[in-house]
C-alpha positions in Angstrom: 52.8 137.4 170.1 54.4 133.7 170.9 57.1 133.8 171.8 58.9 136.0 168.8 62.4 136.9 168.0 63.7 139.1 165.7 67.4 140.4 165.6 68.6 142.5 163.5 72.3 142.9 163.3 74.6 145.8 161.3 72.1 148.1 160.2 75.7 150.9 158.7 75.1 151.5 155.4 76.8 153.1 152.2 74.2 153.2 149.1 70.5 152.4 148.1 69.1 149.0 147.3 70.3 147.5 144.0 73.2 150.1 143.3 76.4 148.5 143.0 78.1 149.1 147.0 80.3 147.3 149.8 77.5 144.6 151.1 76.6 145.4 155.3 75.2 142.2 156.1 71.8 142.1 157.6 70.7 138.9 159.4 67.2 138.8 160.5 65.4 135.7 162.4 62.2 135.5 163.5 61.1 132.7 165.5 58.0 131.9 166.0 54.8 129.0 165.9 53.1 132.7 163.8 52.8 132.0 160.2 51.0 135.7 159.6 54.2 137.6 161.4 55.4 140.2 159.2 58.3 142.6 159.4 59.6 145.6 157.0 62.5 148.2 157.0 61.0 151.8 157.0 62.4 154.7 155.5 61.4 158.2 157.6 58.8 158.8 155.2 57.4 154.6 156.3 57.7 153.5 152.5 58.8 150.2 153.0 62.6 149.6 151.5 62.6 145.7 151.9 60.6 143.9 154.4 59.2 139.6 154.6 57.8 137.4 156.8 59.4 134.2 158.5 62.5 135.0 155.9 66.2 136.0 156.4 67.7 138.4 153.9 71.3 138.6 153.6 74.4 141.8 151.3 71.2 144.1 151.5 72.4 148.0 150.9 71.2 150.9 152.9 72.5 154.8 152.7 73.4 155.8 156.3 71.0 156.7 158.9 68.8 154.9 161.6 65.9 153.2 159.3 62.4 152.1 161.7 61.7 147.8 162.1 58.4 147.0 162.6 56.8 144.1 162.9 53.0 143.0 161.8 50.5 140.3 161.7 49.8 140.1 158.4 50.7 142.0 156.0 52.2 145.4 157.4 49.4 147.9 156.8 47.1 146.1 159.5 48.2 145.5 163.1 51.4 146.7 164.6 53.2 144.2 167.7 
């Protein structure tokens, strides 16, 4: 897992992506040398709400609740880290 650091901050949401809402700041930073690392934030049923690679997303809205943060190699259907 070559020097991998992930930060997920401030996940207190109001409504789902794409609707009008008060945006909460979510900063995801993945640092490392493996370009095949992917991540996702999923719902209770396992469907991804947001996913990416070595990138950052900001101003994404979520309903109140807890959401798993997943990291994996290649596409997030393959190998979990």
